[in-house]
MDAnalysis code that builds the backbone (N, CA, C; Angstrom):
import MDAnalysis as mda
import numpy as np

u = mda.Universe.empty(702, n_residues=234, atom_resindex=np.repeat(np.arange(234), 3), trajectory=True)
u.add_TopologyAttr("name", ["N", "CA", "C"] * 234)
u.add_TopologyAttr("resid", np.arange(1, 235))
u.add_TopologyAttr("resname", ["MET", "LYS", "ILE", "ALA", "VAL", "ALA", "LYS", "GLU", "HIS", "ARG", "ASP", "PHE", "PHE", "LYS", "LYS", "ASN", "GLY", "TRP", "ILE", "GLU", "PHE", "ASP", "ASN", "ILE", "PHE", "SER", "LEU", "THR", "ARG", "LEU", "ASP", "GLN", "LEU", "ASN", "ALA", "ALA", "VAL", "ASP", "PHE", "THR", "LEU", "ALA", "ASP", "ARG", "LEU", "LYS", "ILE", "SER", "THR", "THR", "LYS", "LEU", "LEU", "ASN", "ALA", "LEU", "PRO", "GLU", "SER", "LEU", "TYR", "LEU", "GLU", "GLY", "ARG", "ASP", "LEU", "TRP", "ARG", "ASP", "ASN", "ASP", "GLN", "LEU", "ARG", "GLN", "LEU", "VAL", "SER", "SER", "PRO", "ARG", "LEU", "GLY", "GLU", "ILE", "VAL", "SER", "GLU", "LEU", "ILE", "GLU", "LEU", "LYS", "PRO", "LEU", "ARG", "LEU", "GLY", "PHE", "ASP", "GLN", "ILE", "LEU", "GLN", "ALA", "ALA", "ASN", "GLY", "SER", "ARG", "ILE", "PRO", "LYS", "SER", "SER", "ASN", "TYR", "ALA", "LYS", "PHE", "LEU", "GLN", "VAL", "GLU", "VAL", "SER", "LEU", "GLN", "SER", "LEU", "SER", "SER", "VAL", "LYS", "GLY", "LEU", "VAL", "ALA", "GLY", "MET", "LEU", "ILE", "CYS", "LEU", "ASP", "ASN", "ALA", "SER", "GLU", "ALA", "ILE", "GLY", "VAL", "ASP", "GLU", "THR", "ASN", "ILE", "TYR", "PRO", "ARG", "GLN", "ALA", "GLY", "ASN", "VAL", "THR", "VAL", "PHE", "ASN", "PRO", "GLU", "SER", "LEU", "ILE", "ASN", "PHE", "SER", "HIS", "LEU", "ILE", "ASN", "HIS", "SER", "ASN", "GLN", "ARG", "PHE", "TYR", "LEU", "ILE", "ALA", "TYR", "ALA", "GLN", "SER", "SER", "SER", "TYR", "TYR", "ILE", "HIS", "GLU", "PRO", "ASN", "ASP", "PRO", "HIS", "LEU", "HIS", "ALA", "LEU", "LYS", "LYS", "TYR", "GLY", "TYR", "ALA", "PHE", "ASN", "GLU", "LYS", "LEU", "THR", "ASP", "LYS", "LEU", "ASN", "PRO", "ILE", "ILE", "TYR", "ARG"])
u.atoms.positions = np.array([
    [0.830, -1.188, 0.000],
    [0.000, 0.000, 0.000],
    [0.875, 1.252, 0.000],
    [1.765, 1.345, -0.954],
    [2.681, 2.475, -1.032],
    [2.260, 3.381, -2.182],
    [1.440, 4.381, -1.871],
    [0.945, 5.318, -2.864],
    [1.366, 6.719, -2.464],
    [2.058, 7.394, -3.368],
    [2.419, 8.783, -3.149],
    [1.443, 9.634, -3.959],
    [0.599, 10.380, -3.273],
    [-0.376, 11.226, -3.952],
    [0.336, 12.455, -4.498],
    [0.290, 12.606, -5.813],
    [0.984, 13.700, -6.481],
    [-0.016, 14.749, -6.969],
    [0.518, 15.851, -7.468],
    [-0.340, 16.945, -7.950],
    [-1.256, 16.469, -9.074],
    [-0.746, 15.600, -9.948],
    [-1.591, 15.134, -11.059],
    [-2.765, 14.301, -10.564],
    [-2.565, 13.592, -9.436],
    [-3.674, 12.849, -8.834],
    [-4.744, 13.817, -8.328],
    [-4.301, 14.871, -7.626],
    [-5.258, 15.847, -7.104],
    [-5.969, 16.572, -8.236],
    [-5.249, 16.892, -9.290],
    [-5.860, 17.576, -10.422],
    [-6.924, 16.705, -11.085],
    [-6.616, 15.423, -11.253],
    [-7.577, 14.497, -11.852],
    [-8.810, 14.379, -10.954],
    [-8.576, 14.257, -9.658],
    [-9.678, 14.120, -8.700],
    [-10.581, 15.353, -8.728],
    [-9.988, 16.537, -8.745],
    [-10.776, 17.763, -8.750],
    [-11.576, 17.906, -10.041],
    [-11.003, 17.470, -11.153],
    [-11.681, 17.589, -12.440],
    [-12.808, 16.578, -12.584],
    [-12.581, 15.338, -12.158],
    [-13.523, 14.251, -12.421],
    [-14.376, 13.841, -11.221],
    [-13.948, 14.224, -10.033],
    [-14.707, 13.868, -8.835],
    [-14.367, 12.498, -8.285],
    [-13.423, 11.811, -8.879],
    [-13.010, 10.484, -8.418],
    [-11.637, 10.156, -9.011],
    [-10.975, 9.178, -8.420],
    [-9.718, 8.672, -8.974],
    [-9.521, 7.247, -8.479],
    [-8.960, 6.398, -9.325],
    [-8.734, 4.991, -8.981],
    [-7.246, 4.715, -8.808],
    [-6.921, 3.956, -7.771],
    [-5.562, 3.517, -7.522],
    [-5.517, 1.997, -7.662],
    [-4.526, 1.495, -8.382],
    [-4.425, 0.068, -8.674],
    [-3.632, -0.675, -7.600],
    [-4.039, -1.930, -7.376],
    [-3.272, -2.888, -6.569],
    [-2.909, -2.373, -5.181],
    [-3.877, -1.782, -4.504],
    [-3.653, -1.315, -3.134],
    [-3.623, -2.489, -2.164],
    [-4.438, -3.515, -2.461],
    [-4.514, -4.680, -1.593],
    [-4.100, -5.934, -2.351],
    [-3.317, -6.787, -1.687],
    [-2.915, -8.058, -2.282],
    [-4.078, -9.036, -2.225],
    [-3.995, -10.108, -3.031],
    [-5.042, -11.127, -3.007],
    [-5.117, -11.814, -1.652],
    [-3.972, -11.980, -1.004],
    [-3.968, -12.575, 0.338],
    [-4.737, -11.698, 1.319],
    [-4.497, -10.404, 1.258],
    [-5.203, -9.476, 2.139],
    [-6.697, -9.460, 1.815],
    [-7.044, -9.526, 0.534],
    [-8.450, -9.566, 0.144],
    [-9.146, -10.802, 0.702],
    [-8.454, -11.940, 0.671],
    [-9.034, -13.160, 1.237],
    [-9.337, -12.967, 2.723],
    [-8.423, -12.315, 3.435],
    [-8.627, -12.072, 4.860],
    [-9.817, -11.142, 5.099],
    [-9.908, -10.098, 4.288],
    [-11.000, -9.143, 4.450],
    [-12.344, -9.764, 4.093],
    [-12.371, -10.552, 3.018],
    [-13.618, -11.214, 2.643],
    [-14.073, -12.183, 3.725],
    [-13.123, -12.883, 4.330],
    [-13.465, -13.805, 5.414],
    [-14.034, -13.039, 6.610],
    [-13.448, -11.876, 6.905],
    [-13.940, -11.056, 8.014],
    [-15.350, -10.541, 7.730],
    [-15.589, -10.123, 6.496],
    [-16.923, -9.653, 6.108],
    [-17.930, -10.799, 6.214],
    [-17.568, -11.962, 5.669],
    [-18.473, -13.115, 5.703],
    [-18.819, -13.501, 7.141],
    [-17.810, -13.547, 7.992],
    [-18.026, -13.939, 9.380],
    [-18.986, -12.974, 10.072],
    [-18.771, -11.676, 9.853],
    [-19.583, -10.668, 10.533],
    [-21.010, -10.649, 10.005],
    [-21.173, -10.755, 8.683],
    [-22.518, -10.801, 8.115],
    [-23.276, -12.039, 8.586],
    [-22.605, -13.183, 8.574],
    [-23.254, -14.426, 9.000],
    [-23.660, -14.347, 10.466],
    [-22.802, -13.763, 11.281],
    [-23.116, -13.632, 12.697],
    [-24.339, -12.742, 12.901],
    [-24.421, -11.648, 12.152],
    [-25.568, -10.752, 12.284],
    [-26.854, -11.408, 11.787],
    [-26.737, -12.195, 10.730],
    [-27.908, -12.866, 10.170],
    [-28.233, -14.165, 10.897],
    [-27.323, -14.567, 11.799],
    [-27.497, -15.804, 12.575],
    [-27.603, -17.036, 11.663],
    [-26.693, -17.074, 10.691],
    [-26.588, -18.223, 9.797],
    [-25.112, -18.583, 9.667],
    [-24.822, -19.720, 9.058],
    [-23.428, -20.089, 8.808],
    [-22.927, -19.340, 7.575],
    [-21.617, -19.181, 7.481],
    [-21.048, -18.480, 6.334],
    [-21.345, -19.208, 5.025],
    [-21.534, -20.516, 5.089],
    [-21.826, -21.278, 3.874],
    [-23.204, -20.956, 3.316],
    [-24.065, -20.365, 4.129],
    [-25.422, -20.041, 3.680],
    [-25.567, -18.605, 3.195],
    [-24.468, -17.850, 3.223],
    [-24.541, -16.455, 2.789],
    [-24.926, -16.328, 1.316],
    [-24.505, -17.302, 0.498],
    [-24.831, -17.244, -0.926],
    [-26.334, -17.300, -1.165],
    [-27.060, -17.870, -0.214],
    [-28.504, -17.983, -0.350],
    [-29.260, -16.876, 0.375],
    [-28.530, -15.994, 1.045],
    [-29.177, -14.902, 1.768],
    [-29.756, -13.895, 0.782],
    [-30.854, -13.265, 1.171],
    [-31.480, -12.272, 0.308],
    [-30.571, -11.054, 0.157],
    [-30.424, -10.525, -1.053],
    [-29.560, -9.363, -1.276],
    [-29.905, -8.181, -0.374],
    [-31.198, -7.958, -0.156],
    [-31.590, -6.839, 0.695],
    [-31.138, -7.043, 2.135],
    [-31.180, -8.277, 2.616],
    [-30.724, -8.573, 3.984],
    [-29.230, -8.316, 4.120],
    [-28.465, -8.710, 3.099],
    [-27.024, -8.478, 3.132],
    [-26.712, -6.989, 3.163],
    [-27.484, -6.215, 2.425],
    [-27.267, -4.774, 2.413],
    [-27.621, -4.156, 3.768],
    [-28.772, -4.511, 4.301],
    [-29.219, -3.905, 5.549],
    [-28.326, -4.288, 6.718],
    [-27.770, -5.495, 6.707],
    [-26.874, -5.923, 7.785],
    [-25.426, -5.532, 7.511],
    [-25.176, -4.940, 6.351],
    [-23.811, -4.637, 5.950],
    [-23.331, -3.245, 6.286],
    [-24.006, -2.563, 7.199],
    [-23.601, -1.222, 7.619],
    [-22.800, -1.299, 8.911],
    [-21.723, -0.528, 8.979],
    [-20.885, -0.437, 10.183],
    [-20.411, -1.797, 10.683],
    [-19.916, -2.609, 9.754],
    [-19.360, -3.908, 10.134],
    [-18.152, -3.751, 11.052],
    [-17.462, -2.634, 10.946],
    [-16.261, -2.407, 11.744],
    [-16.545, -2.452, 13.244],
    [-17.779, -2.160, 13.630],
    [-18.117, -2.150, 15.049],
    [-18.089, -3.545, 15.665],
    [-18.174, -4.583, 14.814],
    [-18.250, -5.960, 15.301],
    [-17.068, -6.832, 14.900],
    [-16.048, -6.239, 14.268],
    [-14.939, -7.058, 13.788],
    [-13.635, -6.275, 13.862],
    [-12.635, -6.817, 14.555],
    [-11.364, -6.112, 14.756],
    [-10.615, -5.895, 13.445],
    [-10.640, -6.891, 12.539],
    [-9.940, -6.728, 11.264],
    [-10.527, -5.577, 10.459],
    [-11.844, -5.492, 10.446],
    [-12.497, -4.429, 9.687],
    [-12.328, -3.080, 10.387],
    [-12.226, -3.098, 11.711],
    [-11.943, -1.867, 12.441],
    [-10.557, -1.342, 12.066],
    [-9.602, -2.243, 11.939],
    [-8.261, -1.834, 11.525],
    [-8.266, -1.299, 10.094],
    [-9.099, -1.895, 9.246],
    [-9.171, -1.446, 7.859],
    [-9.692, -0.020, 7.770],
    [-10.851, 0.245, 8.383],
    [-11.443, 1.580, 8.263],
    [-10.625, 2.632, 8.996],
    [-9.791, 2.190, 9.952],
    [-8.960, 3.124, 10.721],
    [-7.548, 3.239, 10.162],
    [-7.281, 2.633, 9.025],
    [-5.939, 2.605, 8.458],
    [-5.396, 4.013, 8.220],
    [-4.286, 4.367, 8.866],
    [-3.693, 5.688, 8.645],
    [-3.286, 5.908, 7.189],
    [-2.853, 4.829, 6.509],
    [-2.416, 4.998, 5.118],
    [-3.586, 5.315, 4.205],
    [-4.701, 4.637, 4.399],
    [-5.887, 4.971, 3.609],
    [-6.346, 6.390, 3.914],
    [-6.326, 6.737, 5.198],
    [-6.702, 8.094, 5.581],
    [-5.784, 9.137, 4.976],
    [-4.496, 8.801, 4.902],
    [-3.528, 9.739, 4.323],
    [-3.802, 9.965, 2.842],
    [-4.123, 8.888, 2.112],
    [-4.435, 9.017, 0.684],
    [-5.618, 9.964, 0.488],
    [-6.678, 9.746, 1.283],
    [-7.867, 10.593, 1.174],
    [-7.539, 12.031, 1.550],
    [-6.840, 12.214, 2.661],
    [-6.512, 13.550, 3.142],
    [-5.677, 14.338, 2.136],
    [-4.711, 13.665, 1.513],
    [-3.855, 14.359, 0.547],
    [-4.613, 14.689, -0.732],
    [-5.589, 13.865, -1.084],
    [-6.390, 14.147, -2.275],
    [-7.307, 15.345, -2.072],
    [-7.999, 15.372, -0.943],
    [-8.977, 16.428, -0.717],
    [-8.383, 17.604, 0.043],
    [-7.123, 17.452, 0.495],
    [-6.405, 18.509, 1.201],
    [-7.181, 18.968, 2.436],
    [-7.521, 17.978, 3.258],
    [-8.276, 18.260, 4.474],
    [-7.927, 17.242, 5.553],
    [-7.794, 17.700, 6.762],
    [-7.676, 16.845, 7.938],
    [-8.067, 17.681, 9.152],
    [-8.495, 17.036, 10.214],
    [-8.614, 15.587, 10.434],
    [-9.802, 14.983, 9.701],
    [-9.807, 13.643, 9.663],
    [-10.893, 12.897, 9.043],
    [-11.566, 12.025, 10.098],
    [-12.882, 12.049, 10.087],
    [-13.672, 11.226, 11.002],
    [-14.285, 10.065, 10.218],
    [-14.439, 8.931, 10.862],
    [-15.122, 7.811, 10.236],
    [-16.624, 8.065, 10.262],
    [-17.216, 8.121, 9.059],
    [-18.662, 8.283, 8.975],
    [-19.364, 6.949, 9.139],
    [-19.057, 6.023, 8.233],
    [-19.618, 4.671, 8.306],
    [-18.926, 3.797, 7.277],
    [-19.181, 2.496, 7.355],
    [-18.785, 1.596, 6.281],
    [-20.037, 0.883, 5.776],
    [-19.931, 0.265, 4.611],
    [-21.075, -0.424, 4.013],
    [-20.586, -1.431, 2.985],
    [-21.118, -2.646, 3.053],
    [-20.866, -3.619, 2.001],
    [-21.857, -3.393, 0.871],
    [-21.332, -3.306, -0.348],
    [-22.164, -3.219, -1.556],
    [-21.899, -4.482, -2.353],
    [-22.880, -5.333, -2.388],
    [-22.712, -6.638, -3.012],
    [-23.633, -6.766, -4.200],
    [-23.068, -7.177, -5.335],
    [-23.882, -7.365, -6.527],
    [-24.883, -8.474, -6.298],
    [-25.985, -8.414, -7.028],
    [-27.062, -9.368, -6.784],
    [-27.780, -9.720, -8.073],
    [-28.314, -10.915, -8.084],
    [-29.164, -11.356, -9.181],
    [-30.498, -10.637, -9.070],
    [-30.836, -9.861, -10.094],
    [-32.053, -9.066, -10.050],
    [-33.312, -9.889, -9.858],
    [-33.299, -11.141, -10.275],
    [-34.488, -11.986, -10.143],
    [-34.797, -12.322, -8.688],
    [-33.810, -12.128, -7.789],
    [-34.005, -12.447, -6.370],
    [-34.412, -11.212, -5.566],
    [-34.670, -10.102, -6.263],
    [-35.044, -8.869, -5.581],
    [-36.467, -8.499, -5.972],
    [-37.426, -8.544, -5.044],
    [-38.805, -8.152, -5.365],
    [-38.851, -6.725, -5.906],
    [-39.507, -6.546, -7.041],
    [-39.509, -5.244, -7.705],
    [-40.156, -4.153, -6.864],
    [-41.030, -4.543, -5.953],
    [-41.726, -3.554, -5.131],
    [-40.971, -3.203, -3.850],
    [-39.838, -3.874, -3.602],
    [-39.116, -3.650, -2.351],
    [-38.365, -2.321, -2.372],
    [-38.085, -1.803, -1.180],
    [-37.304, -0.567, -1.072],
    [-35.902, -0.756, -1.632],
    [-35.369, -1.963, -1.498],
    [-34.033, -2.236, -2.010],
    [-34.010, -2.160, -3.533],
    [-35.063, -2.650, -4.183],
    [-35.152, -2.561, -5.643],
    [-35.170, -1.106, -6.086],
    [-35.902, -0.279, -5.357],
    [-35.955, 1.151, -5.693],
    [-34.594, 1.791, -5.481],
    [-33.902, 1.372, -4.423],
    [-32.568, 1.894, -4.123],
    [-31.592, 1.580, -5.266],
    [-31.697, 0.383, -5.833],
    [-30.786, -0.036, -6.901],
    [-31.074, 0.644, -8.235],
    [-32.165, 1.347, -8.321],
    [-32.531, 1.984, -9.579],
    [-32.132, 3.449, -9.641],
    [-31.532, 3.953, -8.567],
    [-31.245, 5.378, -8.521],
    [-29.782, 5.666, -8.840],
    [-29.544, 6.889, -9.255],
    [-28.188, 7.402, -9.457],
    [-28.091, 8.666, -8.620],
    [-27.471, 8.546, -7.482],
    [-27.438, 9.656, -6.530],
    [-26.040, 9.782, -5.930],
    [-25.821, 10.878, -5.240],
    [-24.550, 11.079, -4.557],
    [-24.586, 10.406, -3.195],
    [-23.412, 10.127, -2.684],
    [-23.304, 9.508, -1.362],
    [-23.883, 10.427, -0.294],
    [-23.607, 11.736, -0.402],
    [-24.090, 12.659, 0.620],
    [-25.605, 12.751, 0.640],
    [-26.242, 12.729, -0.543],
    [-27.696, 12.851, -0.579],
    [-28.382, 11.593, -0.085],
    [-27.616, 10.511, 0.067],
    [-28.166, 9.235, 0.513],
    [-27.751, 8.916, 1.941],
    [-27.159, 9.885, 2.630],
    [-26.581, 9.609, 3.943],
    [-27.187, 10.481, 5.030],
    [-27.418, 9.872, 6.189],
    [-27.886, 10.624, 7.346],
    [-26.723, 11.190, 8.151],
    [-25.502, 11.003, 7.669],
    [-24.336, 11.660, 8.252],
    [-24.054, 12.914, 7.432],
    [-24.273, 14.052, 8.006],
    [-24.039, 15.327, 7.333],
    [-22.602, 15.767, 7.561],
    [-21.910, 16.073, 6.454],
    [-20.529, 16.500, 6.576],
    [-19.547, 15.515, 5.988],
    [-20.032, 14.641, 5.104],
    [-19.118, 13.713, 4.436],
    [-18.178, 14.496, 3.520],
    [-16.926, 14.043, 3.449],
    [-15.941, 14.734, 2.617],
    [-15.379, 13.843, 1.513],
    [-15.543, 12.514, 1.651],
    [-15.038, 11.598, 0.622],
    [-15.582, 10.206, 0.879],
    [-15.618, 9.430, -0.185],
    [-15.932, 8.019, -0.073],
    [-14.798, 7.219, -0.675],
    [-14.620, 6.004, -0.192],
    [-13.622, 5.098, -0.763],
    [-14.290, 3.762, -1.041],
    [-14.153, 3.276, -2.260],
    [-14.663, 1.966, -2.633],
    [-13.482, 1.021, -2.839],
    [-13.489, -0.079, -2.098],
    [-12.465, -1.114, -2.234],
    [-13.099, -2.308, -2.918],
    [-12.535, -2.750, -4.028],
    [-13.051, -3.930, -4.713],
    [-12.497, -5.168, -4.005],
    [-13.393, -5.927, -3.371],
    [-12.974, -7.062, -2.548],
    [-12.981, -8.392, -3.284],
    [-13.687, -8.468, -4.393],
    [-13.839, -9.774, -5.033],
    [-12.549, -10.207, -5.709],
    [-12.436, -11.492, -5.964],
    [-11.254, -12.046, -6.621],
    [-11.526, -12.393, -8.075],
    [-12.566, -11.796, -8.647],
    [-12.917, -12.044, -10.048],
    [-12.287, -10.975, -10.932],
    [-12.149, -11.288, -12.194],
    [-11.563, -10.334, -13.129],
    [-12.625, -9.495, -13.806],
    [-13.896, -9.911, -13.675],
    [-14.984, -9.174, -14.303],
    [-15.056, -7.772, -13.720],
    [-15.182, -6.787, -14.582],
    [-15.276, -5.413, -14.115],
    [-16.697, -4.912, -14.292],
    [-17.181, -4.207, -13.289],
    [-18.518, -3.634, -13.368],
    [-18.480, -2.379, -14.225],
    [-19.409, -2.265, -15.153],
    [-19.491, -1.058, -15.952],
    [-18.407, -0.959, -17.012],
    [-18.615, -0.045, -17.955],
    [-17.653, 0.096, -19.038],
    [-17.325, 1.549, -19.345],
    [-18.103, 2.482, -18.848],
    [-17.874, 3.875, -19.232],
    [-16.820, 4.517, -18.353],
    [-16.244, 5.593, -18.853],
    [-15.129, 6.243, -18.179],
    [-15.544, 6.988, -16.909],
    [-16.843, 7.258, -16.764],
    [-17.298, 8.000, -15.594],
    [-17.680, 7.082, -14.439],
    [-17.530, 5.782, -14.637],
    [-17.904, 4.821, -13.610],
    [-16.898, 4.857, -12.466],
    [-17.382, 5.088, -11.236],
    [-16.445, 5.226, -10.119],
    [-16.133, 3.909, -9.425],
    [-16.728, 2.795, -9.869],
    [-16.415, 1.506, -9.255],
    [-15.007, 1.057, -9.653],
    [-14.199, 0.578, -8.694],
    [-12.872, 0.049, -9.044],
    [-13.007, -1.085, -10.058],
    [-12.057, -1.172, -10.977],
    [-12.179, -2.107, -12.095],
    [-11.859, -3.544, -11.737],
    [-11.027, -3.759, -10.725],
    [-10.650, -5.136, -10.401],
    [-10.294, -5.265, -8.935],
    [-10.220, -6.504, -8.486],
    [-9.945, -6.788, -7.079],
    [-8.627, -6.160, -6.646],
    [-8.656, -5.540, -5.464],
    [-7.464, -4.904, -4.933],
    [-7.352, -3.434, -5.266],
    [-8.137, -2.977, -6.243],
    [-8.125, -1.559, -6.598],
    [-9.024, -0.767, -5.655],
    [-8.729, 0.529, -5.574],
    [-9.467, 1.426, -4.684],
    [-9.827, 2.690, -5.459],
    [-11.058, 3.141, -5.287],
    [-11.487, 4.412, -5.850],
    [-11.843, 5.365, -4.726],
    [-11.305, 6.570, -4.799],
    [-11.690, 7.640, -3.882],
    [-12.563, 8.608, -4.676],
    [-13.692, 9.005, -4.081],
    [-14.604, 9.856, -4.834],
    [-15.210, 10.940, -3.960],
    [-15.605, 12.013, -4.610],
    [-16.263, 13.132, -3.963],
    [-17.658, 12.697, -3.509],
    [-18.095, 13.048, -2.296],
    [-19.417, 12.613, -1.833],
    [-20.563, 13.207, -2.634],
    [-20.266, 14.180, -3.498],
    [-21.301, 14.746, -4.366],
    [-21.318, 14.076, -5.746],
    [-20.348, 13.199, -6.029],
    [-20.326, 12.479, -7.304],
    [-21.472, 11.479, -7.348],
    [-22.043, 11.288, -8.542],
    [-23.161, 10.372, -8.681],
    [-22.675, 8.928, -8.730],
    [-23.394, 8.053, -8.040],
    [-23.119, 6.616, -8.055],
    [-24.314, 5.917, -8.685],
    [-24.065, 5.109, -9.684],
    [-25.129, 4.359, -10.340],
    [-25.236, 2.990, -9.675],
    [-26.173, 2.852, -8.768],
    [-26.304, 1.605, -8.011],
    [-26.870, 0.462, -8.845],
    [-27.433, 0.784, -10.002],
    [-27.976, -0.285, -10.852],
    [-26.875, -1.192, -11.388],
    [-25.627, -0.730, -11.340],
    [-24.505, -1.575, -11.780],
    [-24.355, -2.813, -10.904],
    [-24.943, -2.770, -9.706],
    [-24.803, -3.897, -8.792],
    [-25.723, -5.063, -9.143],
    [-26.646, -4.840, -10.068],
    [-27.581, -5.904, -10.434],
    [-26.948, -6.797, -11.513],
    [-27.069, -8.084, -11.288],
    [-26.634, -9.083, -12.274],
    [-25.133, -9.093, -12.536],
    [-24.350, -8.648, -11.569],
    [-22.887, -8.800, -11.621],
    [-22.506, -9.613, -10.391],
    [-22.755, -10.910, -10.466],
    [-22.727, -11.749, -9.272],
    [-21.348, -11.899, -8.634],
    [-20.301, -11.553, -9.345],
    [-18.958, -11.745, -8.792],
    [-18.405, -10.492, -8.113],
    [-19.205, -9.476, -8.003],
    [-18.692, -8.205, -7.511],
    [-19.053, -7.960, -6.051],
    [-18.085, -7.429, -5.326],
    [-18.302, -7.029, -3.931],
    [-17.405, -5.849, -3.626],
    [-17.994, -4.820, -3.044],
    [-17.254, -3.606, -2.724],
    [-17.438, -3.243, -1.256],
    [-16.375, -2.705, -0.682],
    [-16.416, -2.229, 0.700],
    [-16.307, -0.711, 0.652],
    [-17.343, -0.052, 1.120],
    [-17.390, 1.407, 1.102],
    [-16.996, 1.957, 2.470],
    [-16.063, 2.896, 2.468],
    [-15.720, 3.652, 3.672],
    [-16.089, 5.102, 3.413],
    [-16.922, 5.669, 4.280],
    [-17.320, 7.067, 4.144],
    [-16.569, 7.899, 5.178],
    [-15.828, 8.895, 4.701],
    [-15.047, 9.775, 5.560],
    [-15.802, 11.089, 5.756],
    [-15.724, 11.614, 6.976],
    [-16.444, 12.841, 7.308],
    [-15.497, 13.855, 7.929],
    [-15.906, 15.112, 7.909],
    [-15.140, 16.142, 8.593],
    [-15.332, 15.994, 10.100],
    [-14.492, 16.647, 10.858],
    [-14.514, 16.446, 12.314],
    [-15.841, 16.891, 12.928],
    [-16.429, 17.973, 12.410],
    [-17.706, 18.471, 12.947],
    [-18.855, 17.990, 12.083],
    [-19.175, 16.702, 12.193],
    [-20.247, 16.098, 11.411],
    [-21.457, 15.831, 12.305],
    [-22.626, 15.739, 11.660],
    [-23.875, 15.581, 12.393],
    [-24.661, 14.369, 11.906],
    [-25.517, 13.894, 12.772],
    [-26.497, 12.870, 12.430],
    [-27.807, 13.591, 12.126],
    [-28.265, 13.515, 10.888],
    [-29.448, 14.253, 10.470],
    [-30.552, 13.309, 10.019],
    [-31.736, 13.841, 9.906],
    [-32.877, 13.071, 9.408],
    [-32.881, 13.159, 7.882],
    [-32.363, 12.110, 7.248],
    [-32.314, 12.046, 5.781],
    [-33.176, 10.865, 5.332],
    [-34.412, 11.121, 4.905],
    [-35.332, 10.021, 4.576],
    [-34.874, 9.141, 3.425],
    [-33.934, 9.610, 2.608],
    [-33.428, 8.787, 1.505],
    [-32.432, 7.733, 1.965],
    [-31.993, 7.822, 3.207],
    [-31.003, 6.879, 3.721],
    [-31.700, 5.597, 4.179],
    [-31.400, 4.445, 3.545],
    [-32.005, 3.179, 3.999],
    [-31.625, 2.828, 5.435],
    [-30.540, 3.458, 5.932],
    [-30.081, 3.212, 7.307],
    [-30.347, 4.427, 8.193],
    [-31.457, 5.090, 7.944],
    [-31.760, 6.333, 8.646],
    [-31.653, 6.204, 10.158],
    [-32.135, 5.108, 10.712],
    [-32.191, 4.964, 12.167],
    [-31.035, 4.127, 12.737],
    [-30.054, 3.813, 11.909],
    [-28.975, 2.927, 12.349],
    [-28.204, 3.490, 13.536],
    [-27.950, 4.793, 13.545],
    [-27.138, 5.378, 14.611],
    [-27.903, 5.533, 15.926],
    [-29.225, 5.419, 15.872],
    [-30.004, 5.567, 17.102],
    [-29.675, 4.466, 18.112],
    [-29.390, 3.266, 17.601],
    [-29.135, 2.159, 18.540],
    [-27.819, 2.330, 19.291],
    [-26.987, 3.281, 18.847],
    [-25.746, 3.557, 19.571],
    [-25.892, 4.764, 20.496],
    [-27.106, 5.345, 20.522],
    [-27.370, 6.432, 21.453],
    [-27.445, 7.811, 20.828],
    [-27.262, 7.916, 19.524],
    [-27.352, 9.212, 18.864],
    [-28.803, 9.671, 18.738],
    [-28.984, 10.981, 18.708],
    [-30.265, 11.597, 18.377],
    [-30.052, 12.496, 17.165],
    [-31.114, 12.740, 16.415],
    [-30.998, 13.602, 15.240],
    [-30.459, 14.980, 15.638],
    [-29.625, 15.531, 14.742],
    [-28.994, 16.847, 14.903],
    [-27.900, 16.855, 15.968],
    [-27.478, 15.652, 16.367],
    [-26.387, 15.551, 17.327],
    [-25.063, 15.347, 16.598],
    [-24.004, 15.955, 17.137],
    [-22.672, 15.793, 16.559],
    [-22.175, 14.365, 16.736],
    [-21.445, 13.883, 15.732],
    [-20.785, 12.585, 15.878],
    [-19.669, 12.714, 16.903],
    [-19.514, 11.678, 17.710],
    [-18.543, 11.734, 18.799],
    [-17.310, 10.889, 18.494],
    [-16.220, 11.233, 19.161],
    [-14.979, 10.484, 18.981],
    [-15.128, 9.039, 19.452],
    [-15.965, 8.817, 20.453],
    [-16.139, 7.476, 20.987],
    [-16.836, 6.554, 19.987],
    [-17.884, 7.043, 19.331],
    [-18.695, 6.204, 18.450],
    [-18.294, 6.311, 16.978],
    [-17.747, 7.452, 16.593],
    [-17.263, 7.648, 15.215],
    [-15.913, 8.351, 15.301],
    [-14.868, 7.586, 15.512],
    [-13.564, 8.166, 15.856],
    [-12.906, 8.958, 14.726],
    [-12.037, 9.863, 15.144],
    [-11.121, 10.523, 14.199],
    [-10.097, 9.464, 13.786],
    [-9.964, 9.231, 12.487],
    [-9.078, 8.154, 12.026],
    [-7.834, 8.666, 11.291],
    [-7.797, 9.977, 11.063],
    [-6.560, 10.539, 10.493],
    [-6.445, 11.991, 10.938],
    [-5.279, 12.336, 11.494],
    [-5.032, 13.702, 11.981],
    [-3.900, 14.351, 11.215],
])
């Protein structure tokens, strides 16, 4: 994970709203992270890891928020100073607070009821900030966790990393086309949302996880705290 962020990287990021870095994670590290994700999701769903392939896509999404709170490996990942440094140097801002993490897993569209909220979510093209109840996001990072060579999407404006081990950093106002997650069964992404130090928990009805922070004691319009959403890069 040796990336030196240069002026040309910042210029590209400012112009396009995103930038991709290749081979940030080795396949060995990806195997470890995927195992940690599988273990945590299975534990939350109260099933064995072998049954995750049969779990409903919407259940995986809803249980895939803030996995770092239940797994030490994932806590180390989202708190990585090197990842934080890459983001900080790109956006020229610090300190950075952890907003949340989220697993984005591709799914067979036939297994998603068309009338479900998850189906509607997959049909939108929106920014991360407009879909988040954390006000004050400054960047998102998508890590491609799968070990497949298939790449999601084909156009140059697609912010999804092209292959396993790659990482994309993007502006929270950049549009994300969630429909790319349908019918790409080999794809899995780990999203880390970075926030400024003075961030708030707001009532954002577009957020499928609107009430997620309430179970940790937050109330709407309350500042995120160091205890529950730590500063991860200074």
